[in-house]
C-alpha positions, 0 to 999 in steps of 0.5 A: 858797096864800099864800107867807109868809116869816118874818123875825125874829132870835128863833128861838123866835118864827119856830118858833112862827109857822111852826107856827101859820101853817103850820097854816092851809089857805091859808098856806104858809111858803116860808122864814125869815131872821134879819135884813133882808139874808137877807130880801131874798135870800129874796125874790130867789130864792123870791118870797114873797107876804107877808113877816112881818118884825120891825124891829130886827134885825142887819145890815139892820133891818126898815125898811131891808129893806122899802124895798129889797124894795118897790123891787126886788120891788113885788108882795111884801106886807110886815107889820111884826111888832114889839114897837116901838109907836114913832111913827118906826118906824111911819111909816117902816115904812109910808112904805117900803111896809109894808102892815100893822103889828102888835105882838107880842101880836097873836093868831095868828088876827089875824096870819093874817087880816092875812096874807090881807088884805094879800095881797088888796091891803088893809092892817091896822094894829093898833089901838094903832098906828092912833092913832099913824098918824093923828096922824103923818098930821095932823102931815104935814097941818100941815107941808104948809101954805104948801108946794108942792103935788105937780103930779100932783094935777092929773091926778086927777078929783074923784071920785078925789080923794074916794076918795084922802081916804077911803083916807087916813081908813083906809076899805077898799073896802067902806066907800068903796063904800057911802059914795060909793054905788058897787060895790066893783068900781068903787071897785077900778078907781078905785084902780088908775087913781089908782095908775098916774096918780100912780105910787105902789105901794099904798094906803099910799103913796097915803094919804101922798101924799093928806095931803102934798098936802093933799087 
């Protein structure tokens, strides 16, 4: 079972998600919280697999909570579910370790799919949001001109750099495997080694690193 923590200050939304997601055979609602501070406490004591969390909440917002949760509990996956389709919110949430960013008009089936996707190590971003992510990454790429490139780049092989580029383009393991004529298992092993070499948590951080390093 995938243990999911629901975090939102709108009780009606939390109860709705609890009812909908809780009906899925492979998903269990392990707890709820109405702000980022309580979300962190829930993660500390109950260790959910996935946190489905709003951004704008009292006391501690979702972006701040995501950073703290990922710092202390790096294995917990975070999906931001919000009404805010804002460039800086999106970038800050992904930078702080969120594996998904969905808008609240996303269908229940897509939310359940996102939970399964991030639980299994993937990432899922709402189509409207994806455009803004690409634009932000392009901006980051332009800002890297004439800047110092991270020395950790030298640790990577040519094949690993190829995979980093494809991840930054938003491709999943299956698509990377097809493009490079590798098995999905081989791609997964490459990604694991790269994350260890670069001391990064997940694919999102790796995509940001790739753009910043102008790979």
